[in-house]
Steps between C-alpha positions, in 0.01 A plus 500: 500500500224280610641260750296180549732402796591840684798525722728258326723774349411433148393861428810630657720266273306621184546858599876446544523338167312801333735734678811318386386506139403869526852593638659301228275683250606832621162596667513760785173416673232239528136595503209284620125582517231360732171622624367621830323171596848326510686614814688175504656579162590859624667345802682241294649756262593737789676219682692452183618858462223668300336818615159648405551746228145577370154433620248540207170576693182367359681399172309170490194679379696604186629145461145351539398704184760294299460179691150489663565160668732658744304451838385782718597294812845351529685274760347488839205708404692804433371737238730478201573872424864594494826386322821506699847539310798394704848559370861375586818664383756237394 
């Protein structure tokens, strides 16, 4: 989710819609992935019932081999190094 106007509840509505479809489809969990330079995303997902399941340390080095345009520095000048997987049982 890339919110152009944060704090209006649009991300929460989208997440609720996804969860509804997932439940109707028989899914047992939702999984989202973000990066270490995005603490706002981690907080958003945790606020919505997700928990951190896996942190893939230094994985961005591997991803850059496939996609070299991934920057070394991410949001707010934070080195972009890790991937964070969050999960929610439904």
